[in-house]
C-alpha positions, -999 to 999 in steps of 0.1 A, spaced: 0 0 0 15 34 -10 19 63 14 -8 82 -4 -32 54 1 -23 53 38 -31 90 40 -65 84 23 -72 55 47 -63 78 77 -87 105 65 -114 78 61 -109 65 96 -107 99 113 -134 119 95 -152 94 73 -140 109 40 -142 86 11 -114 98 -12 -132 81 -42 -163 103 -36 -143 135 -41 -116 121 -64 -82 109 -52 -67 139 -70 -82 163 -44 -64 145 -15 -32 144 -36 -34 181 -41 -40 187 -4 -10 165 5 12 184 -20 0 217 -5 8 207 31 41 190 21 52 222 6 40 242 36 60 221 61 89 216 37 86 178 36 110 162 10 84 136 -2 51 119 7 68 95 31 84 124 49 51 141 51 35 109 65 61 110 93 54 147 100 16 140 99 20 117 129 47 136 147 36 173 144 8 186 166 -20 202 146 -8 189 112 -37 165 107 -61 193 113 -42 214 88 -46 186 62 -83 185 69 -85 223 62 -67 217 29 -90 189 19 -123 204 29 -131 232 5 -164 248 15 -189 253 -13 -220 271 1 -241 302 -1 -271 318 16 -305 302 11 -289 274 -10 -318 251 -1 -346 276 -1 -375 252 -4 -363 232 27 -357 264 47 -391 278 40 -407 245 50 -386 246 82 -399 281 89 -435 269 87 -429 238 108 -410 258 134 -438 285 136 -464 258 141 -444 242 168 -435 274 185 -470 288 186 -484 254 198 -461 255 228 -457 289 243 -428 282 266 -402 259 251 -373 272 229 -369 253 197 -335 237 191 -320 235 156 -288 218 145 -268 226 113 -239 203 103 -216 207 86 -221 245 89 -190 254 69 -185 292 69 -220 299 84 -242 305 54 -266 276 63 -271 282 100 -275 319 95 -300 312 66 -319 290 91 -320 319 116 -333 343 90 -359 318 78 -372 313 113 -373 351 120 -392 356 87 -416 329 97 -425 349 128 -407 328 153 -395 352 181 -357 352 186 -361 342 222 -380 310 211 -352 293 191 -314 286 192 -292 271 166 -261 249 171 -238 249 141 -210 223 139 -181 219 115 -148 200 115 -130 230 101 -116 255 125 -108 278 96 -144 277 84 -158 284 119 -135 314 122 -149 329 91 -184 322 103 -177 341 135 -166 371 115 -200 373 99 -188 391 68 -195 378 33 -186 387 -3 -208 385 -34 -201 348 -39 -223 340 -8 -254 355 -25 -257 334 -56 -294 326 -58 -324 350 -58 -344 365 -46 -320 385 -24 -346 404 -3 -331 389 29 -299 407 22 -316 440 25 -332 430 58 -303 413 75 -270 427 61 -252 460 60 -232 467 28 -196 479 34 -163 483 14 -153 447 23 -187 431 15 -218 425 36 -218 424 74 -245 402 90 -269 417 115 -257 409 151 -293 398 159 -289 369 135 -254 360 147 -267 359 182 -290 330 174 -262 307 164 -236 289 185 -206 277 165 -190 245 176 -162 223 163 -171 186 159 -170 155 137 -200 135 126 -180 104 125 -174 107 163 -202 85 178 -202 108 209 -208 140 190 -228 164 211 -234 135 236 -241 160 264 -267 180 245 -305 173 245 -319 163 211 -330 188 185 -364 197 170 -348 201 136 -315 188 122 -300 199 89 -273 177 74 -273 182 37 -248 169 11 -223 155 36 -232 118 37 -225 114 0 -188 118 8 -188 89 33 -183 52 26 -213 30 31 -205 18 67 -198 54 78 -230 65 61 -250 41 82 -233 51 115 -237 88 106 -275 83 101 -277 66 135 -259 96 151 -282 120 133 -313 100 145 -299 102 180 -296 139 178 -332 143 165 -361 145 189 -387 117 187 -411 141 169 -383 161 152 -374 165 116 -341 156 98 -333 174 65 -308 158 41 -297 164 5 -316 150 -24 -290 123 -31 -291 111 5 -328 105 9 -325 68 -1 -299 63 27 -324 75 53 -353 55 39 -331 23 39 -326 28 77 -363 32 85 -366 70 85 -399 82 70 -403 111 46 -427 137 58 -445 141 25 -433 175 13 -415 168 -20 -382 186 -28 -376 194 9 -361 159 17 -373 161 53 -376 129 74 -390 119 107 -384 89 130 -408 59 125 -437 53 148 -427 30 177 -454 6 165 -439 3 130 -410 -21 122 -381 -8 100 -389 -35 74 -425 -23 71 -413 13 67 -386 5 41 -410 -17 21 -446 -6 27 -474 -26 12 -481 -19 -24 -508 8 -27 -502 21 8 -506 59 11 -481 81 29 -496 99 59 -505 135 52 -479 160 64 -487 182 94 -510 211 87 -489 242 80 -502 275 94 -503 307 74 -472 325 85 -454 357 73 -428 340 51 -416 356 18 -433 346 -14 -423 311 -26 -394 313 -51 -388 291 -81 -384 256 -68 -362 231 -85 -343 199 -76 -317 209 -49 -282 214 -63 -256 188 -58 -225 198 -37 -203 222 -57 -228 228 -85 -221 262 -100 -251 286 -95 -254 290 -133 -262 254 -138 -290 253 -113 -308 285 -122 -324 275 -156 -324 302 -182 -342 283 -208 -378 287 -220 -391 259 -199 -380 273 -165 -414 288 -156 -432 256 -164 -408 236 -143 -413 261 -115 -451 256 -117 -446 218 -116 -423 220 -87 -448 242 -69 -475 215 -74 -451 189 -60 -442 211 -30 -479 212 -22 -480 174 -21 -497 170 -55 -473 144 -67 -495 127 -93 -507 160 -108 -471 172 -109 -459 140 -126 -486 143 -152 -478 179 -159 -441 171 -162 -448 143 -186 -470 166 -207 -441 190 -208 -417 163 -219 -441 151 -246 -441 186 -259 -404 195 -258 -388 161 -266 -351 166 -267 -353 204 -268 -329 226 -248 -336 222 -211 -352 187 -215 -325 172 -192 -337 194 -163 -373 183 -170 -363 146 -170 -345 151 -138 -376 167 -123 -396 137 -134 -371 114 -118 -374 133 -85 -412 130 -87 -410 92 -94 -385 89 -66 -407 107 -41 -436 85 -50 -416 53 -46 -415 44 -83 -378 33 -84 -378 19 -119 -394 49 -135 -370 72 -115 -340 52 -129 -353 56 -165 -359 94 -161 -325 101 -146 -308 81 -174 -327 100 -200 -315 132 -185 -279 119 -186 -284 108 -222 -293 144 -231 -267 160 -208 -240 136 -196 -227 162 -171 -261 169 -155 -250 168 -118 -284 166 -101 -292 135 -122 -258 120 -115 -262 123 -77 -298 111 -77 -291 81 -98 -260 73 -76 -282 73 -45 -306 48 -61 -277 25 -71 -264 27 -36 -297 17 -22 -298 -13 -45 -263 -24 -35 -245 -13 -67 -219 7 -48 -193 6 -76 -218 20 -101 -228 47 -76 -191 56 -71 -185 60 -108 -215 84 -112 -203 105 -83 -168 106 -98 -183 118 -130 -201 146 -111 -169 156 -93 -148 157 -125 -174 181 -139 -171 203 -108 -133 203 -109 -133 211 -147 -157 241 -141 -136 255 -112 -104 250 -132 
């Protein structure tokens, strides 16, 4: 086994990182960067320093983990969270809601959560957010609360006018929002993560599990379930939904939010993972009318690292896809699927058809029609071989079916596209 392979194995054991998921080249570049910084003659010399120099392993983590995030990146999930939180807060007039965000990176997600809850009418005194990340560098940037234009990639940007002050260096976050968030360093692979904390009403862990190997994914889901209250909600990324379903977590029935709850104590995991044919999903909790901003264009959530330009459709079918996504967001899965199929019948292989086929795949996936979801994602990839959302969705389906090698190849394709785009 080469020294480089030993380093990859060490990263996998310590932080759960599957080098194949991000591409071995990313680890190699990080090792070269750190070797140069500590003046190591070669990889073997760096391996010796890695074990003998205090703080060097954390420095390697900082070099490997490159944050890719922005404010309101997962807007549909955040707006749903705001409505759920308002319902829970107004039903219980005393208890403060607890929210967990991990990995929180440079703070965009937990601060977006805070803004979404404030916009939903939840008083600041009624909620607190714990934000966890393995990167000390990212946490330091989050504590500064100052952001450049790259942190505001998706519209609408009305929240920026309400919660930021423009300055020569960028945008400074309102101290009222920063006060809602407690920033902590931690590692999801650690089974004792936040062991002394009570469970949370809402947990956000989006687009992290896809970087873990299968055994670490299962252990991570168990940790996330432990950190979620019995009646709480766990939000994950679109390519991770199948991982939760396979371990008995239950989707709440709001498509495109990828929110899950724990099973009823009376239900067995097998019955949840494989419900009887024709069984209907329980209706989601009633959502109150709350003062949230107008619903934006909803689309399949972007894969990690996806450039903003690739997830904000500029083609002629964007408004139709937004209308279909709005139907799905209201739980009208069959109607949304029919409308999406009608659109596909009309546009065929026209520009933008890959996005429509991906949307159809998401709708099939949400309704439990695995074979149809497979076919839709593959059609999207036939039209656009670099369509990242479809690559990640299809990889998740293959993982669920045990084809881990096939899933890995799809994720590597997505990562190659990301690296090519970023140069």
